[in-house]
C-alpha positions as CSV (number, residue, x, y, z in Angstrom):
1,M,-2.7,-19.8,-19.1
2,L,-3.1,-19.7,-15.3
3,A,-5.6,-21.6,-13.2
4,S,-9.1,-20.2,-12.4
5,E,-11.9,-21.3,-10.2
6,V,-15.6,-20.3,-10.5
7,I,-17.0,-19.8,-7.0
8,K,-20.8,-19.5,-6.7
9,V,-23.3,-19.0,-4.0
10,S,-27.1,-19.0,-4.1
11,I,-28.7,-16.3,-2.0
12,D,-32.3,-16.6,-1.1
13,R,-33.0,-12.9,-1.2
14,P,-34.4,-10.7,-3.9
15,Y,-31.9,-9.7,-6.6
16,A,-32.5,-5.9,-6.1
17,E,-31.8,-6.1,-2.3
18,V,-28.6,-8.2,-2.8
19,Y,-27.4,-5.9,-5.5
20,E,-28.0,-2.7,-3.4
21,F,-26.1,-4.3,-0.5
22,L,-23.2,-5.4,-2.6
23,A,-23.0,-2.2,-4.6
24,D,-22.4,-0.2,-1.4
25,P,-18.7,-0.3,-0.7
26,M,-19.3,0.3,3.0
27,N,-20.8,-3.2,3.2
28,F,-17.7,-5.0,1.9
29,A,-16.1,-5.3,5.3
30,R,-19.2,-6.8,6.8
31,W,-18.8,-10.0,4.9
32,A,-15.3,-10.1,3.4
33,T,-12.4,-11.1,5.6
34,S,-11.0,-7.9,7.1
35,P,-9.0,-7.9,10.4
36,D,-10.7,-4.7,11.7
37,G,-13.8,-4.4,9.5
38,R,-13.0,-0.8,8.5
39,M,-12.8,0.8,5.1
40,E,-11.6,4.4,4.6
41,P,-12.4,6.6,1.5
42,F,-9.1,7.0,-0.5
43,G,-10.4,9.4,-3.2
44,G,-11.8,8.9,-6.6
45,G,-14.1,6.1,-5.4
46,D,-11.3,4.0,-4.1
47,W,-11.1,2.7,-0.5
48,L,-8.4,1.7,1.8
49,V,-9.0,-1.7,3.6
50,D,-6.9,-3.9,5.8
51,L,-6.7,-7.4,4.3
52,P,-4.7,-10.4,5.4
53,R,-2.0,-9.4,3.0
54,G,-1.8,-5.8,4.3
55,R,-3.3,-2.3,3.8
56,L,-4.5,-2.2,0.2
57,V,-6.7,-0.1,-2.0
58,I,-10.0,-1.6,-3.4
59,R,-11.8,-0.2,-6.4
60,F,-15.3,-1.4,-7.2
61,A,-17.2,-1.4,-10.5
62,P,-19.6,1.6,-10.7
63,R,-23.3,0.8,-10.2
64,N,-24.9,-0.6,-13.3
65,N,-28.0,-2.4,-14.6
66,F,-26.1,-5.7,-15.5
67,G,-25.2,-7.1,-12.1
68,V,-21.5,-6.5,-12.6
69,L,-19.8,-6.2,-9.3
70,D,-16.1,-6.5,-10.4
71,Y,-13.4,-5.2,-8.2
72,Q,-9.6,-4.6,-8.1
73,V,-7.2,-4.8,-5.2
74,F,-3.8,-3.1,-5.3
75,A,-1.2,-1.3,-3.3
76,P,-1.5,2.4,-2.6
77,G,0.3,4.4,-5.3
78,E,-0.4,1.8,-8.1
79,P,-2.8,2.8,-10.9
80,G,-4.9,-0.3,-10.5
81,G,-4.7,-4.1,-10.3
82,P,-6.1,-7.2,-11.8
83,V,-9.9,-7.3,-12.1
84,T,-11.8,-9.9,-10.2
85,P,-15.0,-10.6,-12.2
86,V,-18.1,-10.8,-10.1
87,R,-21.7,-11.2,-11.4
88,L,-25.1,-11.2,-9.7
89,I,-27.8,-13.0,-11.6
90,A,-31.5,-13.1,-10.7
91,N,-32.9,-16.6,-10.1
92,G,-36.6,-16.6,-9.4
93,G,-37.1,-14.9,-6.0
94,G,-33.4,-15.2,-5.2
95,C,-30.1,-14.8,-7.0
96,E,-26.7,-16.3,-7.8
97,L,-23.5,-14.6,-7.0
98,I,-20.7,-15.8,-9.2
99,L,-17.0,-14.9,-8.8
100,V,-14.1,-16.0,-10.9
101,W,-10.9,-16.4,-8.8
102,M,-7.9,-16.4,-11.1
103,Q,-4.3,-17.4,-10.3
104,R,-2.0,-14.5,-10.6
105,A,1.5,-14.7,-12.1
106,G,4.0,-15.8,-9.5
107,V,1.4,-17.2,-7.1
108,P,2.1,-20.9,-6.4
109,E,-0.8,-23.4,-7.0
110,E,-1.1,-24.1,-3.2
111,K,-1.5,-20.4,-2.4
112,F,-4.1,-20.0,-5.3
113,R,-6.1,-23.0,-3.9
114,S,-5.9,-21.6,-0.3
115,D,-7.0,-18.1,-1.5
116,A,-9.9,-19.7,-3.4
117,E,-11.1,-21.4,-0.3
118,W,-10.8,-18.1,1.6
119,V,-13.0,-16.4,-1.0
120,A,-15.6,-19.2,-0.9
121,S,-15.8,-18.8,2.9
122,D,-16.3,-15.1,2.4
123,L,-19.2,-15.8,0.0
124,Q,-20.8,-18.2,2.5
125,R,-20.5,-15.5,5.2
126,L,-22.3,-13.1,2.8
127,K,-25.0,-15.6,2.2
128,T,-25.5,-16.2,6.0
129,L,-25.6,-12.4,6.6
130,L,-28.1,-11.7,3.9
131,E,-30.4,-14.6,4.6
132,G,-30.5,-13.7,8.3
133,G,-28.9,-16.9,9.5
């Protein structure tokens, strides 16, 4: 079994507002690390995005009533990629965003840890953006 890390951020905004923001793919580049901040429709609900590891396809979970915001990142031409589990959970007047970052086969421990820190900084950027800080 490979390593995993649960990354969580509390967001002091109503659950419905945060879910609507996160469920809109066009908002992804506003908080997730992207060199140019652009996303282009790629067909079938997929999007092309420039990430630090290159131009890739991102596929988001369809809107749902359960706070599931999973996504996949993969190279163009591939049918899909590993799922990154993401959940939004109401907590009083705010919410908790929980992401499970999993080590992929062939990824060294140091790279996995570095990527987890990168993801945690993205979630902090999201928190700052949504809380107006």
